[in-house]
C-alpha positions as CSV (number, residue, x, y, z in Angstrom):
1,X,0.0,-0.1,-0.1
2,X,2.5,2.1,1.0
3,X,4.5,1.6,-2.1
4,X,1.4,2.2,-4.3
5,X,0.9,5.5,-2.4
6,X,4.3,6.7,-3.5
7,X,3.8,5.5,-6.9
8,X,0.6,7.5,-7.4
9,X,2.2,10.5,-5.9
10,X,5.2,10.2,-8.1
11,X,2.5,9.6,-11.1
12,X,0.6,12.6,-10.2
13,X,3.8,14.9,-9.8
14,X,4.9,13.8,-13.3
15,X,1.3,14.6,-14.9
16,X,1.5,18.0,-13.2
17,X,5.0,18.6,-14.5
18,X,3.7,17.6,-18.1
19,X,0.8,19.9,-17.8
20,X,3.0,22.7,-16.7
21,X,5.4,22.1,-19.6
22,X,2.4,22.1,-22.1
23,X,1.1,25.2,-20.4
24,X,4.1,27.3,-19.9
25,X,2.6,30.5,-21.1
26,X,2.7,32.3,-17.7
27,X,0.0,35.2,-18.7
28,X,-2.2,33.0,-20.6
29,X,-3.1,30.2,-18.8
30,X,-6.5,30.0,-19.9
31,X,-5.6,29.9,-23.8
32,X,-2.8,27.6,-23.1
33,X,-5.4,24.9,-22.4
34,X,-6.6,25.0,-26.1
35,X,-5.7,21.7,-28.0
36,X,-3.0,22.3,-30.4
37,X,-1.6,25.3,-28.7
38,X,1.8,26.2,-30.7
39,X,4.9,24.9,-28.7
40,X,7.1,27.9,-29.0
41,X,10.3,25.8,-27.7
42,X,10.3,23.3,-30.3
43,X,9.9,25.2,-33.8
44,X,11.3,23.7,-36.8
45,X,13.1,26.1,-39.2
46,X,10.0,25.8,-41.4
47,X,7.9,27.3,-38.6
48,X,10.2,30.0,-37.9
49,X,10.5,31.0,-41.6
50,X,6.8,30.9,-41.8
51,X,6.4,33.2,-38.7
52,X,9.1,35.4,-40.0
53,X,7.2,35.9,-43.3
54,X,4.0,36.7,-41.1
55,X,5.9,39.1,-38.7
56,X,6.5,41.1,-41.7
57,X,3.0,42.2,-42.2
58,X,2.4,42.9,-38.3
59,X,5.8,44.1,-36.4
60,X,7.9,45.8,-39.2
61,X,5.2,47.9,-41.1
62,X,5.8,50.9,-38.7
63,X,9.5,50.8,-38.8
64,X,9.4,50.2,-42.5
65,X,7.1,53.2,-43.5
66,X,9.5,55.8,-41.4
67,X,11.4,56.6,-44.5
68,X,8.3,58.4,-45.8
69,X,9.0,61.5,-43.3
70,X,12.2,60.9,-41.2
71,X,14.1,63.7,-43.3
72,X,11.4,66.1,-43.9
73,X,10.8,66.0,-40.2
74,X,14.6,66.3,-39.4
75,X,15.1,69.3,-41.6
76,X,11.8,71.3,-41.5
77,X,13.9,74.4,-42.4
78,X,15.7,73.1,-45.1
79,X,19.3,71.5,-45.4
80,X,22.3,74.0,-44.8
81,X,25.0,71.9,-46.3
82,X,26.2,68.6,-47.3
83,X,27.9,68.0,-43.9
84,X,24.6,68.4,-42.2
85,X,23.1,65.8,-44.5
86,X,26.2,63.4,-44.0
87,X,25.7,64.0,-40.0
88,X,22.1,63.2,-39.8
89,X,22.4,60.0,-42.1
90,X,25.1,58.8,-39.7
91,X,22.8,59.5,-36.7
92,X,20.1,57.3,-38.7
93,X,22.7,54.3,-39.4
94,X,23.9,54.1,-35.8
95,X,20.4,54.8,-34.4
96,X,19.3,51.7,-36.5
97,X,22.4,49.8,-35.7
98,X,22.4,50.3,-32.0
99,X,18.9,50.2,-31.0
100,X,16.8,48.1,-33.2
101,X,19.6,45.4,-34.4
102,X,21.9,45.1,-31.2
103,X,19.5,46.3,-28.1
104,X,16.4,44.9,-29.3
105,X,16.9,41.7,-31.4
106,X,19.7,40.4,-29.9
107,X,19.6,41.5,-26.1
108,X,16.1,42.6,-24.9
109,X,14.6,39.7,-27.1
110,X,16.0,37.2,-24.5
111,X,14.3,38.7,-21.6
112,X,11.0,37.7,-22.6
113,X,8.2,36.3,-20.3
114,X,7.8,32.7,-21.9
115,X,7.3,34.1,-25.1
116,X,5.6,37.4,-24.2
117,X,7.4,40.6,-24.6
118,X,6.2,44.2,-23.5
119,X,6.9,46.2,-20.4
120,X,4.2,44.2,-18.3
121,X,5.6,41.1,-19.3
122,X,9.2,42.4,-18.1
123,X,7.4,43.4,-14.6
124,X,6.1,39.8,-14.5
125,X,9.4,38.4,-15.0
126,X,10.8,40.6,-12.4
127,X,7.8,40.1,-9.7
128,X,8.8,36.1,-10.0
129,X,12.1,36.4,-9.1
130,X,12.2,39.5,-6.9
131,X,9.7,39.8,-3.6
132,X,8.6,43.1,-4.8
133,X,5.1,42.4,-3.6
134,X,3.3,44.6,-6.1
135,X,1.6,41.5,-7.2
136,X,0.9,38.2,-5.8
137,X,3.9,36.3,-6.3
138,X,6.5,33.9,-4.6
139,X,4.0,31.6,-3.4
140,X,5.6,28.2,-2.2
141,X,3.8,26.2,-4.8
142,X,5.1,28.0,-7.8
143,X,8.5,26.8,-7.4
144,X,7.3,23.5,-8.8
145,X,6.1,25.3,-11.9
146,X,8.6,25.2,-15.0
147,X,7.6,29.0,-15.6
148,X,8.8,30.1,-12.2
149,X,12.2,28.2,-12.5
150,X,15.2,30.4,-12.1
151,X,18.8,30.0,-11.2
152,X,20.1,31.4,-7.9
153,X,21.7,34.8,-8.4
154,X,25.3,35.6,-6.9
155,X,24.6,38.3,-4.4
156,X,27.7,40.0,-5.6
157,X,26.5,40.2,-8.9
158,X,25.2,43.3,-10.8
159,X,21.6,41.2,-11.0
160,X,21.9,40.2,-7.4
161,X,22.6,43.7,-6.1
162,X,19.6,44.9,-8.1
163,X,17.1,42.3,-6.8
164,X,18.2,43.2,-3.2
165,X,17.9,47.0,-4.0
166,X,14.3,46.2,-4.8
167,X,13.4,44.2,-2.2
168,X,14.9,46.5,0.5
169,X,12.5,49.6,-0.2
170,X,9.0,49.6,-0.9
171,X,9.7,53.4,-2.4
172,X,11.8,51.3,-5.1
173,X,8.9,49.0,-5.7
174,X,6.4,51.8,-6.0
175,X,8.9,53.5,-8.5
176,X,9.1,50.3,-10.7
177,X,5.5,50.3,-10.8
178,X,5.2,53.8,-11.6
179,X,7.9,53.3,-14.7
180,X,6.1,50.4,-15.7
181,X,2.6,52.2,-16.1
182,X,4.4,55.4,-17.9
183,X,6.1,52.9,-20.1
184,X,2.9,51.2,-21.3
185,X,1.2,54.5,-21.6
186,X,3.7,55.5,-23.7
187,X,3.3,52.2,-26.0
188,X,-0.4,52.8,-26.1
189,X,0.4,56.5,-27.2
190,X,2.5,55.0,-30.1
191,X,-0.6,53.2,-31.3
192,X,-2.6,56.3,-31.5
193,X,0.3,58.5,-33.1
194,X,1.6,55.8,-35.7
195,X,-1.6,55.4,-37.7
196,X,-2.0,58.8,-38.0
197,X,1.3,59.8,-39.1
198,X,2.1,56.9,-41.2
199,X,-1.4,57.1,-43.2
200,X,-1.3,60.8,-43.3
201,X,2.3,61.0,-44.7
202,X,1.5,58.1,-47.3
203,X,-1.5,60.3,-48.7
204,X,0.1,63.2,-48.7
205,X,2.3,62.1,-51.4
206,X,-0.6,62.8,-53.9
207,X,0.2,66.5,-53.6
208,X,4.0,65.8,-54.9
209,X,2.6,65.0,-58.4
210,X,-0.6,67.4,-57.8
211,X,0.1,70.1,-55.4
212,X,-3.4,71.6,-56.3
213,X,-5.2,69.3,-54.1
214,X,-6.4,70.6,-50.9
215,X,-5.1,69.4,-47.6
216,X,-8.7,68.7,-46.7
217,X,-9.1,65.9,-49.2
218,X,-5.6,64.3,-47.8
219,X,-7.1,64.4,-44.1
220,X,-10.6,62.9,-45.6
221,X,-8.9,60.1,-47.5
222,X,-6.4,59.5,-44.5
223,X,-9.4,59.1,-42.0
224,X,-11.4,56.7,-44.4
225,X,-8.2,54.3,-44.6
226,X,-8.0,54.4,-40.9
227,X,-11.3,53.9,-40.6
228,X,-10.8,50.5,-42.5
229,X,-7.7,49.4,-40.9
230,X,-9.4,49.4,-37.7
231,X,-12.3,47.4,-39.0
232,X,-10.0,44.6,-40.1
233,X,-8.7,44.2,-36.6
234,X,-11.6,41.7,-35.6
235,X,-10.1,39.2,-38.1
236,X,-7.3,38.4,-35.7
237,X,-3.4,38.7,-36.3
238,X,-2.9,35.6,-38.3
239,X,-5.3,36.3,-41.0
240,X,-4.2,39.9,-41.1
241,X,-0.6,39.1,-41.3
242,X,-1.1,36.6,-44.1
243,X,-2.9,39.5,-46.0
244,X,-0.4,42.4,-45.1
245,X,3.0,40.2,-45.2
246,X,3.1,40.2,-49.1
247,X,2.9,43.9,-49.3
248,X,5.3,44.5,-47.0
249,X,7.8,42.1,-48.4
250,X,7.5,44.1,-51.8
251,X,7.4,47.3,-50.0
252,X,11.0,46.5,-48.2
253,X,12.5,45.1,-51.6
254,X,11.2,48.1,-53.4
255,X,12.6,50.7,-51.1
256,X,16.0,48.8,-50.8
257,X,16.0,48.6,-54.6
258,X,15.6,52.4,-55.0
259,X,17.8,53.1,-52.5
260,X,20.7,51.4,-54.2
261,X,19.7,53.0,-57.6
262,X,19.7,56.2,-55.9
263,X,23.2,55.7,-54.4
264,X,24.7,54.7,-57.6
265,X,23.2,57.5,-59.9
266,X,23.5,60.6,-57.3
267,X,26.2,60.3,-55.1
268,X,28.0,57.2,-53.8
269,X,29.9,59.4,-51.2
270,X,27.2,58.9,-48.7
271,X,29.1,55.7,-47.5
272,X,31.3,58.4,-45.5
273,X,28.3,58.4,-43.3
274,X,29.4,55.3,-41.8
275,X,32.2,57.4,-39.9
276,X,30.9,58.4,-36.6
277,X,33.0,61.7,-37.2
278,X,30.3,62.9,-39.1
279,X,28.0,62.9,-36.0
280,X,30.6,64.7,-34.1
281,X,31.0,67.4,-36.9
282,X,27.4,67.7,-37.2
283,X,26.8,68.8,-33.7
284,X,30.0,70.8,-33.8
285,X,28.5,72.7,-37.0
286,X,24.8,72.8,-35.8
287,X,25.2,73.3,-32.1
288,X,21.5,73.4,-30.5
289,X,19.9,73.3,-33.6
290,X,21.3,69.7,-34.2
291,X,20.3,68.8,-31.0
292,X,16.8,69.9,-31.8
293,X,17.0,67.8,-34.7
294,X,17.3,64.4,-33.0
295,X,13.5,64.8,-32.7
296,X,13.2,63.6,-36.4
297,X,15.8,61.4,-36.3
298,X,14.5,59.4,-33.5
299,X,11.5,58.9,-36.2
300,X,13.6,56.3,-38.0
301,X,13.5,53.8,-35.2
302,X,9.8,54.2,-34.2
303,X,8.3,51.1,-34.2
304,X,11.1,49.5,-32.7
305,X,9.3,48.8,-29.4
306,X,6.9,46.9,-31.4
307,X,9.6,43.9,-32.1
308,X,9.6,43.3,-28.5
309,X,6.0,44.3,-27.6
310,X,4.5,42.0,-30.6
311,X,6.9,39.2,-29.6
312,X,3.9,37.2,-28.0
313,X,2.1,37.2,-31.8
314,X,5.1,35.2,-33.3
315,X,8.5,34.0,-31.7
316,X,11.8,35.4,-30.9
317,X,13.6,33.7,-33.4
318,X,11.4,34.6,-36.1
319,X,11.5,38.1,-35.5
320,X,15.4,38.3,-35.5
321,X,15.5,36.5,-38.7
322,X,13.2,38.8,-40.5
323,X,15.0,41.8,-39.0
324,X,18.5,41.1,-39.8
325,X,18.5,39.4,-43.1
326,X,15.5,41.7,-44.7
327,X,14.6,44.8,-42.9
328,X,17.6,46.0,-41.6
329,X,19.7,46.2,-45.0
330,X,16.7,47.4,-46.8
331,X,16.3,50.5,-44.3
332,X,20.0,51.2,-44.7
333,X,19.8,51.2,-48.5
334,X,16.7,53.5,-48.5
335,X,17.8,56.2,-46.1
336,X,21.5,56.3,-47.9
337,X,19.5,56.3,-51.2
338,X,17.5,59.3,-50.1
339,X,20.5,61.4,-48.7
340,X,22.5,60.5,-52.1
341,X,19.3,62.1,-53.7
342,X,19.3,65.2,-51.4
343,X,23.2,65.8,-51.8
344,X,22.1,67.1,-55.2
345,X,18.7,68.4,-54.4
346,X,18.6,70.3,-51.1
347,X,15.6,71.9,-51.7
348,X,13.3,68.7,-52.2
349,X,13.7,67.8,-48.7
350,X,10.1,68.2,-47.9
351,X,9.2,65.2,-50.1
352,X,12.7,63.4,-49.9
353,X,11.1,60.0,-50.6
354,X,8.7,60.6,-53.2
355,X,11.0,62.9,-55.0
356,X,13.9,60.6,-55.1
357,X,11.5,57.7,-56.7
358,X,12.5,57.3,-60.7
359,X,9.5,58.5,-62.6
360,X,8.9,55.6,-64.6
361,X,8.1,53.8,-61.2
362,X,6.5,56.5,-59.2
363,X,2.6,55.2,-59.2
364,X,3.2,51.8,-58.6
365,X,5.6,52.7,-55.7
366,X,3.1,55.5,-54.3
367,X,0.6,52.7,-54.5
368,X,2.5,50.3,-52.4
369,X,3.7,53.2,-50.3
370,X,0.1,54.1,-49.4
371,X,-0.7,50.4,-48.6
372,X,2.6,49.9,-46.7
373,X,1.8,52.9,-44.5
374,X,-1.7,51.5,-43.5
375,X,0.2,48.2,-42.6
376,X,2.2,50.4,-40.9
377,X,0.0,51.1,-38.4
378,X,-0.7,47.5,-37.4
379,X,2.6,47.0,-35.6
380,X,1.8,49.4,-33.0
381,X,-2.1,48.4,-32.9
382,X,-1.2,44.9,-32.1
383,X,1.7,45.9,-29.5
384,X,-1.1,47.9,-27.7
385,X,-3.4,44.9,-27.6
386,X,-0.7,42.7,-26.4
387,X,0.0,45.2,-23.5
388,X,-3.5,45.8,-22.5
389,X,-3.7,41.9,-22.2
390,X,-0.9,41.9,-19.9
391,X,-1.9,44.7,-18.0
392,X,-5.3,43.0,-17.1
393,X,-3.7,39.7,-16.1
394,X,-1.7,41.5,-13.6
395,X,-4.7,43.8,-12.4
396,X,-3.3,46.8,-13.4
397,X,-6.2,47.6,-16.1
398,X,-10.0,47.6,-16.1
399,X,-11.2,44.1,-17.5
400,X,-12.2,43.9,-21.1
401,X,-13.0,41.4,-23.2
402,X,-10.2,39.6,-24.6
403,X,-10.6,37.7,-27.7
404,X,-7.9,34.8,-28.7
405,X,-7.8,35.0,-32.4
406,X,-5.5,32.1,-32.9
407,X,-6.0,28.2,-32.0
408,X,-2.2,28.0,-32.1
409,X,-0.7,30.8,-30.5
410,X,-1.9,32.4,-27.2
411,X,-0.5,35.9,-27.6
412,X,-2.6,36.7,-30.7
413,X,-5.6,38.7,-29.2
414,X,-8.0,41.2,-30.1
415,X,-9.7,43.5,-28.1
416,X,-12.8,45.3,-29.2
417,X,-13.0,48.2,-26.8
418,X,-9.7,49.3,-27.2
419,X,-9.3,48.8,-30.9
420,X,-12.4,51.2,-31.3
421,X,-11.0,53.7,-28.7
422,X,-7.8,53.8,-30.9
423,X,-9.6,54.4,-33.8
424,X,-11.4,57.4,-32.6
425,X,-8.7,59.2,-31.1
426,X,-6.5,58.3,-34.1
427,X,-9.1,60.2,-36.4
428,X,-9.0,63.1,-33.8
429,X,-5.3,63.5,-33.9
430,X,-5.5,63.1,-38.0
431,X,-8.1,65.8,-38.3
432,X,-6.7,68.1,-35.4
433,X,-2.9,68.2,-36.4
434,X,-3.5,67.8,-40.2
435,X,0.4,67.8,-40.9
436,X,2.9,65.4,-40.4
437,X,5.5,67.7,-38.9
438,X,3.5,68.3,-35.9
439,X,2.6,65.0,-35.4
440,X,6.2,63.8,-35.7
441,X,7.2,66.3,-33.1
442,X,4.8,64.8,-30.5
443,X,5.9,61.2,-32.0
444,X,9.4,61.7,-31.6
445,X,9.2,63.2,-27.6
446,X,6.8,60.4,-26.8
447,X,9.1,57.7,-28.4
448,X,12.5,59.3,-26.5
449,X,10.3,59.2,-23.0
450,X,9.5,55.5,-23.7
451,X,13.0,54.3,-24.5
452,X,14.7,54.9,-21.1
453,X,12.1,53.1,-19.0
454,X,12.2,50.0,-21.3
455,X,16.2,49.8,-21.1
456,X,15.9,50.1,-17.4
457,X,13.9,47.3,-16.9
458,X,15.3,44.9,-19.5
459,X,18.9,44.9,-17.7
460,X,17.6,43.1,-14.8
461,X,14.8,41.1,-16.4
462,X,17.3,39.5,-18.9
463,X,19.5,38.3,-16.2
464,X,16.8,36.6,-14.8
465,X,15.8,34.5,-17.5
């Protein structure tokens, strides 16, 4: 009898352990119980490539449409000289290299909460490995779950000291919660500003070849497109990504090829921008004006936070593959191509992207740009759904209806109330600002405010993993 009891206990524990392995989605226990739920930790190369392709239609649209308005917002008063242009291009190159490529793609991705990304996912991760007591955690039974497993930290290490610093003072814990809430609010603000500036910028391309068209028509067309975009959200990330991904792929290949064409045709000397000395010389020459232009430069990396916040919709490896081998090279090519064109056409910075397009392919590229800009908004919309879902799970947001739109990926969600609120706010922003420069200023300031908060939380979260 005693042996039988031990056997039963062991079997029960084994069954529980197996169940925990299958439901290793810390913030989506209910979704994890769906039969056929995707096992993220055992993805084949084919599945990774499939997700990498789908991620193009959701994750990278915002980052990919930034070339539409970066140079215009950086030089609202025109370009003073070639050295200034090279300095800004150098800033863009190193911003793309240091933040999206190195920081997010290869460092922040490691600090995921069992496949979930975003500010609250990091906070949940910290709460399970440090006794901050802002949410229920550190229950004895949690130690039996694979989700809560973590190696013991050396008290003399940086991570160990940070953990003790957090646990020692309630003020530090409250400060962490405030930073999390502010950072999340900034991501949601990004979800409001991104659709407005992206769609307005693309539709504004009509006025390049038809300057007589009233700005009222541009705003009206942009508003109609925004309504259509938010209406599509109810179909879910999986269906939306399959529809959007081919267009975004064509978009990246198009801007990459046009960028190479402009470099070869206009001014190959833009490769000098790879020298950091160009940045130093730019700030020496422009002084205060140069620092003020950073609000425009930072627009080149807006949407970067979506790489992490949208992680729950796909996987870390798929996001890394897509960005490293397609998105990053094409973005470098298009920014360098625009800079090469502006070397000879300083006075056309107000529409640098559209003016740099060869006449023979202008209208096809314009159509693709408009569609891509609409799709570009998808990244921050999906990110907003993810962070709201996480906030609800941690009791930091009022309960809302969360619809899981995939039978395989628990992170793919749709929140109707948030979707329609975002739509209304985007329409208000579009009709209120009417021009991308004003939205761009608000966008750049909001994005700069969001970055330090994520970096501060990531340092400890990545070590815990």
